[in-house]
N, C-alpha and C positions, 0 to 999 in steps of 0.2 A: 537523426539515422534511422532503416530500415531494414531489413533481408526477406529474401526470398524463401519460402517454405518451402522443403526440401520432399521431396518427390513419396517418400515415407510414414508423409504424415498429410491427416483427414486425407482423403482426394477432393475435399469442397475447398483443405486450401492451399493447393499445391500453387495454384496460380494468382494467389495474394503476396502483397508485400505485407511479412509478416513484424510487427512493430520490437521494435527493440530490448522496450523500456511500456510498460502498462502499469496504471495507476486508479485501485479501484474504489468510487465510496462504495463501501457494502453498505444497503439503506431500505429500511422497511422490516426490517424485525420484527417493529413492534405492531407495524400493520397487517403485519400477515397472522400473529397472531392473535389479534382484538377477531378480525372477519373468522378468525377459527373457534370465536370467545376461548380461545384460552388464555394462560399468564403470558404479561411476556418477557416472560424467560424461555419460553418457551417456543418461542419465535426466538430473540437470541440462541439457543439450542441447533434450529434448525436453521441457522446460518449458520453456526462454527460448521455443519456437517459439507455445506455447500461449499464454505471457502476452503477442507481441506480438498474435495474433490476440483476445483474451478484453477486449485496452486499446481493441483500435481497433474492436472491435464494444462496448463501452460508451461510447464517443466518441461511436460513428454511429449511438446507442437514446438518447440525450440527457443523459446521466451525468453531471455538474457537477466531481465528485469524482471519483475512484479511488486508493483509496495498494495498495501489495501491498509485501508481506514479502518483498521476495527475500536481506536475508542481514543476520541477527543478529548482536548483539557478544558473544551463547554461539558461534556457529559458529567461530570459530577456533582455540574446543577437537577442531573437528577435523583426522582425519588431514590427516599434512603434504602431500601428495598429489591428496588430492579440492581444501585450500583454496586450494592453486597453480591446477589446472585452473576452482577459479567464479572466481578473480581474472580471467585466461584467458580466460575464458569471456566476464565480464562488460566486459572490454574493447573484444573481438571484436564486443559487445552493442551497447555503447554507438559504434562509430566509425560501425555500421552503420546508428546509429538518428541520424545523425548527418545521413544521405544520407534515408534510410528517410521520416522522419516530416518533412522538411523540408518538401514538399507537407500534413500536416495542420498542421490548428488547434490543436493538443494543446502546453499548456504542460508544458513537465518542472522537475521538481522532486527535488531527493534531500534525503530526512532519517536525520536520525546524525551518525555524526562521523566526517567526512572525510579528520581526518586521520591514521589509520591507515593507509588505504591509503599508493599511493605512488606518486607525484608523478603517474608519466604515467595513472593511471587517475583521480583529482583535476583533471587538467588537462583531461579526459576530459566528468569531470561537469561540471563549471567552460562549456564548451564550448554541451554539451547546455544547461542551464538558462537562458547567455547567448543561444543563435540560439534560444528556444524562448518569451524570456521576453515578449514582443511581441503574441502570437497567445493567438487568444478565443475559444480551444475550453476541455474539458475539462482540470482540472489531473491532471495526473498527479505522482501522490507515491512513489516506489520510499525502499522505509527500505533502507539500507546501513550497518552496521557501527550499528546499531540495536538499540537498547531503553529499552522503557519508564524505565523502574526510570533506568536510565543518564538519557534525558532528562527527569525530572523533580528526580533531584537536580542535574543541569545550570541548570534554572528557579528551584529553590532558591539554589543557589549567587551564580546569575544577581542575583537578589532581591534575597538578601544583602546582595551589593558595591551595588547601587543606593540602600540605604537605610543600607549605612555611609555614606553620597558628598555619601548629602544627595538625592538623585534623588528617591527615593521617600517615603515617612511610614510606621511600619508600618501606621498606618489605612489606609491604600491595597491594604493587601493585603485580594483576596477571590477567588471561585472564577474570574473572568473577566480578572483581573488574568496568577492561572495561568494561565489559558489565554494567555496574551499570550507568557507568555515561551518558549514549549511550541513542535518545530519548527512544526505548524501551522499559529500564529497567523494570526489572523486568516481560516482554513475553518469553514466550520461540523461537528459530530461528526458522524462512520460513524453513520451512522442503520443499515443493513446490514453484516453484517460474515460473509464465507462462509468458512468450511475446509474442502473439500475432505479425505482422505485419513480421516475417521469419526474422528478423534483429536479427545479431550472437553477439549484445554485451548485458554488462549490463550496462552501461551508469552509474555508479556514483548511483547504488540503495544496498544498504542496507549490502555494502561490507565486512562488519566485523560480519555483521550477517546471511547471507548465508556462509560459511566458507562450507556446508557440503549439503548443496542445492543440490535437485535437479532444475534445470531447463527441461520444455518442452517447445519447440520454437515451434509457429504452423505460419503455413500463411496464416495469416488472419488480416485483419484490425479491428482495437475495436471498431467499428462501428457497425462492423456483427459480433460481436462475439454472439456465440450464452447461451445460457443454455450447451446445447448437448455438443459446446466446453470446454465444463466447465468441464463434463464429461470424454472428452476424455480422457482432459487431467490432473483430475484423477485419472482413469485407466489404464496410461502412467506410470505414478511413484509411482501406486501401483504394481504393477508387476517391479519394480527398488528391485536389491537390494542394501543396502545402507548397505555401511561396515565398516566408521567415520576412512579410511586410515589400517583397522585390516586387516582379510583372508575371 
């Protein structure tokens, strides 16, 4: 699904078809820092600033759902000092977000296994979700400790539990039911997924949900990503012919 940009949006988007749901794989922070002779944590800090900027811009132009890949289930394998820096950055950002986004209409949700984070970070996630749940604007899904294979395995286990308990019959199992057991239950599948940094990988992101998503790969590291780059990705998307397996 998609809808047309309103006249009040940026002039270059007026004639574009806006995606209803955008996914972004925020990639390239480490390489951005390395190019500048900086520690990797400096790249993550710069990437967090870009995230705030692009999130607000998506909300301003009328995107209804935005899902960003912040920390994968595989990212725990990174060097211990980098993981610690990321956890510190997440806490700092979420503390700021409670004040930063309080006047915005953005609804914040976290998708992924929160239980692996420390108690303080889990509490901040819950506070951000609770403080924003009654807003009526764009839904922002922040994928943290998220992996799509893990998400699907969890969904299958929960479906099995419900079949065994008699809550479900095996005959109830279809594509829609599986979607209803994913973290993104009740949300439309992403129309457009953007991957900065020039890498041609899905990286275990929204595998089920992105079956018919349009991918746009951009040769720009995430901290350098600008509003104009999002505009360009939307223009590319709006010129695609989405056939969903048909003619």
